[in-house]
Residue frames as qw, qx, qy, qz and C-alpha x, y, z in Angstrom:
[[0.371, 0.438, -0.723, 0.385, -3.95, 2.05, -32.91],
 [0.704, -0.431, -0.564, 0.035, -4.36, -0.17, -29.86],
 [0.371, -0.864, 0.155, -0.303, -3.98, 1.16, -26.33],
 [0.745, 0.160, -0.492, 0.421, -0.62, 0.56, -24.63],
 [0.484, -0.859, 0.068, -0.149, 0.74, 1.23, -21.17],
 [0.655, 0.366, -0.441, 0.492, 4.47, 1.61, -20.53],
 [0.575, -0.803, -0.063, -0.143, 5.20, 1.64, -16.80],
 [0.743, 0.103, -0.312, 0.582, 8.31, 2.39, -14.82],
 [0.207, 0.308, -0.305, 0.877, 9.90, 4.67, -12.26],
 [0.533, -0.661, -0.484, -0.213, 7.22, 4.00, -9.61],
 [0.130, 0.419, -0.480, 0.760, 7.66, 6.00, -6.41],
 [0.627, -0.558, -0.539, -0.074, 6.55, 5.31, -2.86],
 [0.067, 0.425, -0.446, 0.785, 6.73, 7.53, 0.20],
 [0.648, -0.550, -0.512, -0.122, 5.50, 6.32, 3.61],
 [0.606, -0.718, -0.190, 0.286, 5.93, 8.27, 6.80],
 [0.017, 0.956, -0.220, -0.192, 8.13, 10.79, 5.00],
 [0.509, -0.410, 0.682, 0.329, 10.56, 8.09, 3.82],
 [0.630, 0.566, -0.328, -0.418, 11.18, 7.83, 0.08],
 [0.814, -0.216, 0.538, -0.025, 11.54, 4.08, -0.28],
 [0.491, 0.674, -0.479, -0.273, 14.14, 2.73, -2.70],
 [0.067, -0.390, 0.915, -0.080, 15.49, -0.46, -1.07],
 [0.804, 0.088, 0.116, -0.576, 12.65, -2.55, -2.49],
 [0.546, -0.187, 0.814, 0.062, 12.66, -6.31, -2.89],
 [0.010, 0.058, -0.818, -0.572, 11.74, -8.46, -5.86],
 [0.052, -0.442, -0.881, -0.162, 8.34, -9.25, -7.32],
 [0.228, -0.785, -0.398, -0.416, 5.31, -7.43, -5.96],
 [0.432, 0.053, -0.462, 0.773, 7.24, -5.11, -3.68],
 [0.167, 0.152, 0.383, -0.896, 4.21, -2.91, -2.89],
 [0.168, -0.391, -0.796, -0.431, 0.51, -3.68, -3.10],
 [0.302, 0.015, 0.353, -0.885, -2.68, -1.95, -1.99],
 [0.215, -0.304, -0.884, -0.281, -5.89, -3.90, -1.57],
 [0.432, -0.214, 0.143, -0.864, -9.39, -2.88, -0.55],
 [0.047, -0.043, -0.986, 0.157, -11.08, -5.53, 1.57],
 [0.219, 0.495, 0.667, -0.512, -14.52, -3.91, 1.76],
 [0.275, 0.600, 0.617, 0.429, -17.20, -2.79, -0.67],
 [0.093, 0.122, -0.004, 0.988, -17.81, 0.91, -1.35],
 [0.528, -0.065, 0.070, -0.844, -21.57, 0.47, -1.09],
 [0.178, 0.101, 0.971, -0.121, -24.18, -2.15, -0.33],
 [0.483, 0.008, -0.338, -0.808, -27.47, -2.94, -1.99],
 [0.227, 0.158, 0.928, -0.248, -30.48, -4.92, -0.82],
 [0.354, -0.130, -0.515, -0.770, -33.56, -5.59, -2.83],
 [0.303, 0.089, 0.733, -0.602, -36.85, -5.99, -1.05],
 [0.355, 0.475, 0.802, -0.073, -40.43, -6.84, -1.84],
 [0.375, 0.842, 0.363, -0.134, -42.13, -5.23, -4.86],
 [0.645, 0.539, 0.077, 0.536, -38.79, -4.29, -6.41],
 [0.264, -0.957, 0.079, -0.092, -37.91, -1.83, -3.64],
 [0.775, 0.256, -0.280, 0.505, -34.17, -1.29, -3.28],
 [0.457, -0.883, 0.036, 0.096, -32.08, 0.03, -0.43],
 [0.673, 0.507, -0.220, 0.492, -28.61, 1.46, -1.06],
 [0.535, -0.838, 0.026, 0.105, -26.07, 2.35, 1.63],
 [0.379, 0.765, -0.450, 0.261, -22.62, 3.84, 1.40],
 [0.903, -0.358, -0.121, 0.207, -19.99, 1.80, 3.22],
 [0.036, -0.948, 0.311, -0.049, -17.20, 4.04, 4.54],
 [0.721, -0.414, 0.532, 0.161, -15.05, 0.96, 5.17],
 [0.804, 0.508, 0.259, 0.169, -14.70, 0.72, 1.38],
 [0.294, 0.900, -0.223, 0.232, -12.00, 3.42, 1.52],
 [0.608, -0.641, 0.467, 0.016, -9.85, 1.51, 4.02],
 [0.727, 0.560, -0.396, -0.032, -6.78, 0.11, 2.29],
 [0.837, -0.434, 0.295, 0.154, -4.40, -2.64, 3.29],
 [0.440, 0.805, -0.398, -0.016, -0.86, -2.22, 2.00],
 [0.922, -0.245, 0.178, 0.241, 2.00, -4.69, 1.86],
 [0.225, 0.899, -0.376, -0.002, 5.59, -3.50, 1.46],
 [0.961, -0.076, 0.052, 0.260, 8.55, -5.78, 0.76],
 [0.053, 0.933, -0.354, 0.039, 11.96, -4.29, 1.57],
 [0.705, 0.343, -0.551, 0.286, 15.45, -5.72, 1.45],
 [0.753, -0.605, -0.243, 0.092, 16.13, -6.98, 4.98],
 [0.637, -0.510, -0.022, 0.577, 18.56, -4.84, 7.02],
 [0.400, 0.490, 0.251, 0.733, 18.69, -2.12, 4.33],
 [0.087, 0.010, -0.241, 0.967, 18.56, 1.56, 5.29],
 [0.477, -0.247, -0.293, -0.791, 14.86, 1.68, 4.35],
 [0.692, -0.302, -0.655, -0.025, 14.15, -1.44, 6.45],
 [0.425, -0.170, -0.515, 0.724, 15.84, 0.21, 9.44],
 [0.116, -0.089, 0.028, -0.989, 13.90, 3.46, 8.93],
 [0.609, -0.282, -0.432, -0.603, 10.50, 1.76, 8.59],
 [0.661, -0.257, -0.666, 0.231, 11.29, -0.50, 11.56],
 [0.201, -0.014, -0.398, 0.895, 12.03, 2.62, 13.64],
 [0.429, -0.190, -0.140, -0.872, 8.48, 3.81, 12.88],
 [0.729, -0.243, -0.604, -0.209, 7.11, 0.40, 13.86],
 [0.507, -0.123, -0.620, 0.586, 9.01, 0.59, 17.15],
 [0.110, -0.119, 0.180, -0.970, 7.43, 3.99, 17.86],
 [0.643, -0.245, -0.348, -0.637, 3.97, 2.48, 17.41],
 [0.747, -0.185, -0.631, 0.104, 4.85, -0.45, 19.69],
 [0.365, 0.031, -0.517, 0.774, 6.38, 1.73, 22.42],
 [0.114, 0.377, 0.469, -0.790, 3.43, 4.11, 22.85],
 [0.209, 0.441, 0.778, 0.396, 0.45, 3.52, 20.60],
 [0.020, -0.852, -0.473, 0.224, -1.50, 6.51, 21.97],
 [0.114, -0.819, 0.151, 0.541, 1.22, 8.99, 21.00],
 [0.550, 0.039, 0.646, 0.528, 2.04, 7.37, 17.65],
 [0.266, 0.547, -0.154, -0.778, 1.83, 9.79, 14.72],
 [0.786, 0.378, 0.470, -0.134, -0.33, 8.12, 12.07],
 [0.447, -0.173, 0.597, 0.643, 1.41, 7.32, 8.81],
 [0.548, 0.728, 0.148, -0.386, 0.66, 8.98, 5.54],
 [0.445, -0.294, 0.653, 0.537, 2.15, 8.53, 2.13],
 [0.586, 0.631, -0.063, -0.504, 1.80, 8.40, -1.60],
 [0.610, -0.059, 0.721, 0.325, 2.33, 5.69, -4.19],
 [0.441, 0.706, -0.101, -0.544, 2.66, 6.82, -7.81],
 [0.674, 0.104, 0.649, 0.337, 2.83, 4.67, -10.91],
 [0.186, 0.605, -0.286, -0.719, 3.82, 6.42, -14.15],
 [0.663, 0.313, 0.673, 0.099, 2.22, 5.09, -17.32],
 [0.027, 0.448, -0.419, -0.790, 3.25, 6.09, -20.81],
 [0.718, 0.466, 0.322, -0.404, 1.05, 5.76, -23.88],
 [0.739, 0.120, 0.506, 0.428, 3.85, 4.98, -26.35],
 [0.364, 0.774, 0.270, 0.442, 3.54, 8.46, -27.86],
 [0.372, 0.304, -0.293, 0.827, 5.57, 10.26, -25.17],
 [0.428, -0.570, -0.027, -0.701, 2.61, 11.19, -22.96],
 [0.292, 0.043, -0.836, 0.462, 2.76, 10.29, -19.25],
 [0.580, -0.567, -0.248, -0.530, -0.18, 9.68, -16.91],
 [0.056, 0.306, -0.766, 0.563, 0.33, 9.46, -13.15],
 [0.696, -0.401, -0.525, -0.282, -1.76, 6.91, -11.26],
 [0.119, 0.398, -0.566, 0.712, -1.46, 8.13, -7.67],
 [0.624, -0.521, -0.580, -0.053, -2.74, 6.61, -4.43],
 [0.076, -0.603, 0.354, -0.711, -2.83, 8.95, -1.44],
 [0.639, -0.249, -0.705, 0.183, -2.46, 7.07, 1.86],
 [0.188, -0.569, 0.230, -0.767, -3.81, 8.64, 5.05],
 [0.673, -0.443, 0.288, -0.517, -4.20, 7.56, 8.68],
 [0.805, 0.232, -0.545, -0.039, -1.95, 4.51, 8.58],
 [0.602, -0.588, 0.494, -0.219, -0.84, 2.04, 11.22],
 [0.199, 0.351, -0.911, -0.088, 1.29, -1.07, 11.19],
 [0.818, -0.140, -0.168, -0.532, -1.08, -4.03, 11.08],
 [0.982, -0.164, -0.073, 0.060, 1.34, -6.89, 11.86],
 [0.486, -0.692, 0.450, 0.288, 4.88, -7.58, 12.95],
 [0.454, 0.646, -0.553, -0.265, 7.60, -8.41, 10.43],
 [0.990, -0.070, 0.105, -0.069, 7.92, -12.16, 9.86],
 [0.054, -0.718, 0.681, 0.138, 11.30, -13.90, 9.73],
 [0.986, 0.117, 0.080, -0.085, 12.55, -17.09, 8.14],
 [0.195, -0.628, 0.712, 0.245, 15.78, -19.00, 7.72],
 [0.910, 0.349, 0.103, -0.201, 16.23, -21.40, 4.82],
 [0.566, -0.459, 0.591, 0.345, 19.14, -23.68, 3.96],
 [0.631, 0.329, 0.627, 0.317, 18.12, -24.06, 0.30],
 [0.282, -0.022, 0.289, 0.915, 18.61, -20.47, -0.83],
 [0.030, 0.767, 0.628, 0.127, 15.04, -19.15, -0.56],
 [0.283, 0.328, -0.008, 0.901, 15.46, -15.42, -1.23],
 [0.399, -0.731, -0.330, -0.444, 12.42, -14.51, 0.92],
 [0.710, -0.492, -0.305, 0.401, 14.67, -14.87, 3.95],
 [0.419, -0.071, 0.025, 0.905, 16.32, -11.62, 2.81],
 [0.135, -0.494, -0.385, -0.768, 13.02, -9.71, 2.67],
 [0.018, 0.246, 0.635, -0.732, 11.21, -7.76, 5.40],
 [0.130, -0.475, -0.669, -0.556, 7.48, -7.64, 4.76],
 [0.068, 0.148, 0.437, -0.884, 5.51, -4.82, 6.36],
 [0.087, -0.547, -0.771, -0.314, 1.71, -4.78, 6.49],
 [0.025, 0.079, 0.229, -0.970, -0.15, -1.51, 6.97],
 [0.066, 0.666, 0.737, 0.093, -3.75, -0.43, 7.18],
 [0.098, 0.019, 0.046, 0.994, -4.74, 3.06, 6.07],
 [0.230, 0.490, 0.624, -0.563, -8.03, 4.71, 7.09],
 [0.498, 0.773, 0.171, -0.354, -8.37, 6.45, 3.75],
 [0.451, -0.190, 0.624, 0.610, -6.81, 5.51, 0.43],
 [0.501, 0.740, 0.208, -0.398, -7.85, 7.61, -2.53],
 [0.627, 0.070, 0.551, 0.546, -6.84, 7.25, -6.15],
 [0.280, 0.837, 0.026, -0.469, -6.28, 9.96, -8.74],
 [0.686, 0.176, 0.502, 0.495, -5.35, 9.39, -12.37],
 [0.190, 0.932, 0.075, -0.300, -4.06, 12.51, -14.15]]
């Protein structure tokens, strides 16, 4: 039998807030902008390998329904960072995707987010032609350590 993956009931918690007021499309993404390791090859086939700690830094994007309870809660955290960066409590969280195999078995694909800050302000737009993005608040975070566990 071929391999299948049935996904649904994803969960996301950031800064102690269980987020449910999510927007359409890709409402949460995590990307890694750096390599985990580097390699250089030298003369005579010599090779040099180096771990790159920046490879564990993750950039996250969250799309919430504008003016929802979750938007207000996450914005309150952003305001704390803006008011006094030195005393800001770094964000942590967890994103879990549940995947079924079609036989009733569930695997959790979990990303643990640690040491997070808001990377940018929330953009705004007005549109007379019904663009639904005007009803979305997009938050961008950077986390010092993002680990993945599949179990």
